[in-house]
C-alpha positions as CSV (number, residue, x, y, z in Angstrom):
1,M,37.0,39.2,41.5
2,A,35.2,40.9,38.7
3,S,35.4,44.3,40.4
4,R,39.2,43.8,41.0
5,A,39.7,42.9,37.4
6,M,37.8,46.0,36.3
7,A,39.9,48.2,38.6
8,R,43.1,46.7,37.2
9,T,41.9,47.4,33.7
10,K,40.9,50.9,34.6
11,R,44.3,51.6,36.2
12,K,46.0,50.1,33.1
13,E,44.0,52.3,30.8
14,Q,44.9,55.4,32.9
15,S,48.6,54.5,32.9
16,E,48.5,54.5,29.1
17,Y,47.9,58.2,28.9
18,Y,50.7,60.5,28.2
19,F,52.4,63.4,30.1
20,D,55.0,65.5,28.3
21,Y,57.8,65.9,30.9
22,S,60.1,67.2,28.2
23,L,57.8,70.1,27.6
24,L,57.5,70.8,31.3
25,F,61.3,70.7,31.8
26,I,61.8,73.1,28.9
27,V,59.2,75.6,30.2
28,L,60.7,75.5,33.7
29,F,64.2,75.9,32.4
30,L,63.3,78.9,30.3
31,L,61.4,80.4,33.3
32,G,64.3,79.8,35.7
33,F,66.8,81.2,33.1
34,G,64.6,84.2,32.6
35,L,64.6,85.0,36.3
36,V,68.4,84.7,36.5
37,M,68.8,87.0,33.5
38,I,66.2,89.5,34.8
39,Y,68.2,89.9,38.0
40,S,71.5,90.1,36.1
41,T,70.1,92.7,33.7
42,S,68.0,94.8,36.0
43,S,69.9,94.9,39.3
44,Y,71.8,98.1,38.5
45,E,68.7,100.0,37.4
46,A,66.5,98.6,40.1
47,Y,69.0,99.8,42.8
48,Q,69.1,103.3,41.2
49,D,65.3,103.6,41.0
50,Y,64.1,101.6,44.1
51,K,67.2,101.1,46.3
52,D,66.6,97.4,45.9
53,S,68.6,95.5,43.3
54,A,66.1,92.6,43.4
55,H,63.0,94.7,42.8
56,Y,62.3,93.4,39.3
57,L,63.3,89.9,40.2
58,K,60.8,89.8,43.1
59,T,58.0,91.1,40.9
60,Q,58.7,88.6,38.2
61,L,59.0,85.8,40.7
62,L,55.6,86.5,42.1
63,A,54.1,86.6,38.6
64,S,55.9,83.3,37.8
65,I,54.6,81.6,40.9
66,L,51.0,82.7,40.2
67,G,51.4,81.6,36.6
68,L,52.7,78.1,37.6
69,I,49.8,77.7,40.0
70,A,47.4,78.6,37.2
71,M,49.3,76.3,34.8
72,I,48.9,73.3,37.2
73,I,45.2,74.0,37.7
74,V,44.5,74.4,33.9
75,A,46.6,71.3,33.1
76,N,44.4,69.2,35.4
77,I,41.1,70.4,33.9
78,P,39.9,68.7,30.6
79,Y,40.6,71.2,27.9
80,H,37.0,70.8,26.5
81,F,35.8,72.5,29.6
82,W,37.0,75.8,28.3
83,E,35.2,75.4,25.0
84,K,32.0,76.6,26.5
85,F,33.7,79.9,27.6
86,A,35.2,80.7,24.1
87,V,32.5,83.2,23.0
88,L,32.4,84.8,26.4
89,G,36.2,85.1,26.5
90,Y,36.1,86.6,23.0
91,I,33.6,89.3,24.1
92,V,35.1,90.0,27.5
93,S,38.7,90.3,26.2
94,F,37.5,92.9,23.7
95,G,35.9,94.9,26.4
96,M,39.0,94.7,28.6
97,I,41.0,96.6,26.0
98,F,39.1,99.7,26.9
99,L,39.8,99.4,30.6
100,V,43.1,101.2,29.9
101,K,41.2,104.3,29.2
102,T,39.4,104.2,32.6
103,P,40.9,105.4,35.9
104,L,42.3,101.9,36.2
105,G,44.6,102.5,33.3
106,I,48.4,102.7,33.9
107,K,50.5,105.0,31.7
108,S,54.1,104.2,31.2
109,H,56.6,105.5,28.6
110,G,54.0,107.5,26.8
111,A,51.6,104.6,26.3
112,T,48.7,103.3,28.4
113,R,48.8,99.5,27.9
114,W,48.0,98.2,31.4
115,F,45.1,98.4,33.9
116,R,45.3,97.8,37.6
117,I,43.1,95.2,39.3
118,P,41.5,97.0,42.3
119,G,42.2,95.5,45.7
120,I,45.2,93.4,44.9
121,G,47.3,96.0,43.1
122,L,48.3,93.7,40.2
123,S,48.6,95.3,36.7
124,V,47.4,93.4,33.7
125,Q,48.1,94.0,30.0
126,P,44.8,93.3,28.1
127,A,46.7,92.4,25.0
128,E,47.9,89.2,26.8
129,I,44.3,88.3,27.7
130,V,43.3,88.8,24.1
131,K,46.0,86.4,22.8
132,L,44.8,83.6,25.1
133,C,41.1,84.2,24.4
134,M,41.7,84.5,20.7
135,I,43.4,81.1,20.6
136,L,40.5,79.5,22.4
137,F,37.9,81.2,20.3
138,L,39.5,80.5,16.9
139,A,40.1,76.8,17.9
140,C,36.3,76.6,18.5
141,L,35.5,78.4,15.3
142,V,37.7,76.1,13.2
143,C,35.7,73.1,14.7
144,K,32.4,74.9,14.0
145,L,33.3,75.7,10.4
146,G,34.6,72.2,9.7
147,K,35.5,71.8,6.0
148,N,34.2,75.3,5.3
149,V,37.3,76.8,6.8
150,R,39.1,75.6,3.6
151,T,37.0,78.0,1.5
152,W,37.6,81.7,0.9
153,K,34.5,82.4,2.9
154,G,35.8,80.5,5.9
155,I,39.2,82.2,5.7
156,I,37.5,85.6,5.6
157,I,35.3,84.8,8.6
158,M,38.3,83.7,10.6
159,A,40.2,86.9,9.7
160,L,37.2,89.1,10.4
161,F,36.9,87.8,13.9
162,A,40.5,88.6,14.7
163,V,40.6,92.0,13.1
164,P,38.5,94.0,15.7
165,H,40.7,92.9,18.6
166,A,43.9,93.6,16.6
167,V,42.7,97.0,15.5
168,M,41.6,98.1,19.0
169,I,44.8,96.9,20.5
170,K,46.7,99.2,18.1
171,V,44.3,102.1,18.4
172,V,43.5,102.1,22.1
173,T,46.8,100.8,23.6
174,Q,49.2,101.9,20.8
175,N,50.6,98.3,20.9
176,L,51.4,97.5,17.3
177,S,53.5,94.4,18.1
178,S,50.6,92.7,20.0
179,A,48.2,93.5,17.2
180,I,50.6,91.8,14.8
181,I,50.8,88.8,17.0
182,V,47.0,88.5,17.3
183,M,46.6,88.6,13.5
184,G,49.6,86.2,13.1
185,I,47.9,83.7,15.4
186,A,44.8,83.8,13.3
187,V,46.7,83.5,10.0
188,L,48.7,80.5,11.3
189,M,45.6,78.7,12.6
190,V,43.8,79.1,9.3
191,F,46.9,78.0,7.4
192,V,47.2,74.8,9.4
193,A,43.5,74.0,9.3
194,D,43.5,74.3,5.4
195,P,45.7,71.7,3.6
196,H,45.5,73.6,0.3
197,Y,48.5,75.9,0.6
198,K,48.7,77.3,-2.9
199,K,46.3,80.2,-2.3
200,Y,48.3,81.2,0.8
201,I,51.5,81.4,-1.3
202,V,49.8,83.7,-3.7
203,V,48.3,85.9,-1.0
204,G,51.6,85.9,0.9
205,G,53.5,87.0,-2.2
206,I,51.1,89.8,-2.9
207,G,51.3,90.9,0.8
208,C,55.1,90.9,0.8
209,A,55.2,92.9,-2.4
210,A,52.8,95.4,-1.0
211,V,54.9,95.8,2.2
212,A,58.1,96.1,0.2
213,A,56.5,98.8,-2.0
214,L,55.3,100.7,1.1
215,V,58.8,100.6,2.7
216,F,60.4,101.7,-0.6
217,W,58.0,104.6,-0.8
218,I,58.7,105.6,2.8
219,V,62.4,105.5,2.3
220,T,62.5,107.3,-1.0
221,S,59.9,110.0,-0.1
222,D,61.2,113.4,0.6
223,T,58.7,113.9,3.4
224,A,59.2,110.4,4.9
225,A,60.8,111.8,8.1
226,G,57.8,113.8,9.0
227,L,55.1,111.3,8.1
228,S,54.7,109.5,11.4
229,F,56.4,107.9,14.3
230,R,56.2,104.5,12.6
231,F,57.9,105.8,9.5
232,T,60.6,107.3,11.7
233,R,61.2,103.9,13.1
234,I,61.8,102.5,9.7
235,N,64.4,105.2,8.9
236,T,66.0,104.4,12.3
237,W,66.1,100.7,11.4
238,L,67.9,101.4,8.1
239,H,70.3,104.0,9.4
240,P,70.5,103.9,13.3
241,E,73.9,105.6,13.2
242,T,72.4,108.8,11.8
243,D,70.7,109.6,15.2
244,P,72.9,107.8,17.8
245,T,71.7,109.9,20.7
246,D,67.9,109.7,20.2
247,T,65.9,107.3,17.9
248,G,68.9,105.1,17.1
249,F,70.3,105.0,20.6
250,Q,68.6,101.8,21.9
251,T,69.3,99.9,18.7
252,L,73.0,100.9,18.5
253,Q,73.5,100.0,22.2
254,A,71.9,96.6,21.7
255,L,74.2,95.9,18.7
256,Y,77.2,97.0,20.8
257,A,76.2,94.5,23.5
258,I,75.8,91.7,21.0
259,G,79.1,92.5,19.3
260,S,81.1,92.8,22.5
261,G,80.0,89.4,23.8
262,G,82.0,87.5,21.2
263,I,81.6,83.7,21.2
264,W,81.7,82.9,24.9
265,G,80.6,86.2,26.4
266,K,82.0,88.4,29.2
267,G,80.5,86.2,31.9
268,L,77.1,86.2,33.8
269,G,76.6,89.6,35.4
270,Q,79.5,91.2,33.6
271,S,77.6,93.3,31.0
272,M,78.5,96.9,30.6
273,Q,75.6,97.9,28.4
274,K,73.1,97.2,31.1
275,L,74.6,99.9,33.3
276,G,72.3,102.6,32.0
277,F,73.2,102.4,28.3
278,I,70.3,100.2,27.2
279,P,67.0,101.7,28.6
280,E,65.1,99.0,30.6
281,A,67.2,96.2,29.2
282,Q,65.3,93.6,31.2
283,N,62.3,94.1,28.9
284,D,62.5,93.9,25.1
285,M,66.3,94.0,24.8
286,I,67.2,91.3,27.3
287,F,68.4,89.1,24.4
288,S,71.2,91.6,23.7
289,I,72.4,91.2,27.3
290,I,72.3,87.4,27.0
291,C,74.5,87.8,23.9
292,E,76.9,90.1,25.8
293,E,77.2,88.0,29.0
294,L,76.9,84.5,27.5
295,G,78.1,85.2,24.0
296,L,77.1,83.5,20.8
297,F,77.1,80.2,22.6
298,G,74.5,81.4,25.1
299,A,72.4,83.0,22.3
300,I,72.4,79.8,20.2
301,A,71.6,77.7,23.3
302,I,68.5,79.8,24.1
303,I,67.3,79.7,20.5
304,L,67.7,75.9,20.5
305,M,65.7,75.7,23.7
306,F,62.9,77.6,22.0
307,L,63.1,75.3,18.9
308,M,62.9,72.3,21.3
309,L,59.8,73.9,22.9
310,L,58.1,74.4,19.5
311,W,59.1,70.8,18.5
312,R,57.4,69.4,21.6
313,L,54.3,71.5,20.9
314,M,54.2,70.3,17.3
315,I,54.3,66.6,18.5
316,I,51.4,67.3,20.8
317,A,49.4,69.1,18.1
318,N,50.0,66.2,15.7
319,N,48.8,63.6,18.2
320,A,46.0,65.5,19.9
321,P,42.8,63.5,20.4
322,D,40.7,65.8,18.3
323,L,40.7,68.9,16.1
324,F,39.9,71.3,19.0
325,G,42.9,70.1,21.0
326,S,45.1,70.3,18.0
327,M,44.1,73.8,17.1
328,L,44.6,75.0,20.7
329,V,48.2,73.9,20.5
330,V,48.7,75.3,17.0
331,G,47.5,78.7,18.4
332,V,50.1,78.5,21.2
333,I,52.8,77.6,18.7
334,G,51.9,80.6,16.6
335,H,52.0,82.9,19.7
336,I,55.4,81.7,20.9
337,A,57.0,81.4,17.5
338,I,56.0,84.8,16.2
339,Q,57.0,86.5,19.5
340,V,60.4,84.8,19.6
341,I,61.2,85.6,15.9
342,L,60.1,89.2,16.2
343,N,62.0,89.8,19.5
344,I,65.3,88.4,18.2
345,A,64.8,90.2,14.8
346,V,64.2,93.5,16.6
347,V,67.2,93.1,18.9
348,T,69.5,92.3,16.0
349,N,68.0,95.1,14.0
350,S,66.7,92.8,11.3
351,I,63.4,94.5,11.4
352,P,62.2,97.9,12.8
353,N,61.8,98.2,16.5
354,T,58.3,97.1,17.5
355,G,58.8,96.7,21.3
356,I,58.1,93.0,21.8
357,S,59.1,90.8,24.7
358,L,61.0,87.4,24.6
359,P,58.6,84.7,26.0
360,F,59.4,83.4,29.5
361,I,62.6,85.5,29.7
362,S,61.8,89.2,29.4
363,Y,60.4,91.1,32.4
364,G,56.6,91.3,32.3
365,G,54.2,89.8,34.8
366,S,51.2,89.6,32.5
367,S,53.2,88.0,29.7
368,V,54.6,85.2,31.8
369,M,51.3,84.5,33.6
370,F,49.3,84.1,30.5
371,L,52.1,82.1,28.7
372,L,52.1,79.7,31.6
373,I,48.3,79.4,31.4
374,E,48.7,78.5,27.7
375,M,51.2,75.9,28.7
376,G,48.6,74.5,31.0
377,L,46.2,74.2,28.1
378,V,48.9,72.4,26.1
379,L,49.6,70.0,29.0
380,S,45.9,69.3,29.3
381,V,45.8,68.3,25.7
382,A,48.9,66.2,26.1
383,K,47.5,64.3,29.1
384,R,44.7,63.0,27.0
385,I,46.9,61.6,24.3
386,Q,47.1,57.8,24.5
387,L,50.7,56.3,24.4
388,K,49.7,54.1,21.5
389,E,48.9,57.2,19.5
390,V,52.3,58.9,20.1
């Protein structure tokens, strides 16, 4: 009798733990919608290049399946298990950046940002590994620092640990957007860990003023056009119509797609800009095709889905059993939020073109696999929230 009573009590305690089905549904919806849009966006180009209109869809589907398997595995492992690998992941991810300079490196569109895994033929972008490992490492570091993370010393320590990876991503792989995301994740995690926000407002104001002054100098300088590739991008951002056949081509074509979609869009699969006008539209510019085919309605719907995703992540972060779990989710929030904002801002020409993908939707095997692994970590944290705490 006593053993049966204990078993019933154990089952009751286990049933009181939480699983976020809403988060799972949103992730699966975005993943499925991304596959549909990748096929719609890339079928013409895929047939031209590979004589197979579903080439990009098949590749992304394989990466998505592998990512979902990894997500399920990670979700069923207690998230504290990964804490012991935080330092190792930090070091290994740094070393992986340099693999692009070995014979394993894959060059595409003038940049070498991937390396191939021998034997299985899969290509991996080390910047995606760095993002995941940085979230894990900084979450551990916040716990180790404790209240010291609220001091200037703690803030500097957190920033210094993120800087080497960000710098090497920029220098070695020429991937500025991923370097920005890595630093953005670190900044957001420090900001959330420290309840004293006034100093961040001051630092943020100084930083914005410095960036504004730099942009003003670039724009007004007589030699701005020849300073560097990055400066040229800023000029293209401000005046894309001055070079419609070269540096401003992609931006203008994306804006044409957005404008021609209207409120309701032309209909799924009916885009004209994807027919060779927007180069590799299935990648960074997929949001423009969403606007063209599904209109303003479709664009707002996808933005709302991302907002719902971030809202669910915030609920999990607020109710996490401990600081480590909370900071893990905060890091994932930073990753997704920054990437979504930057991608939509680039497509709409609100900021200079940085070449950044839209999470779960843009074509990219490495991106979707590691995003799903991050979702597995979040679900692992969520599973250990008791219902009475939610």
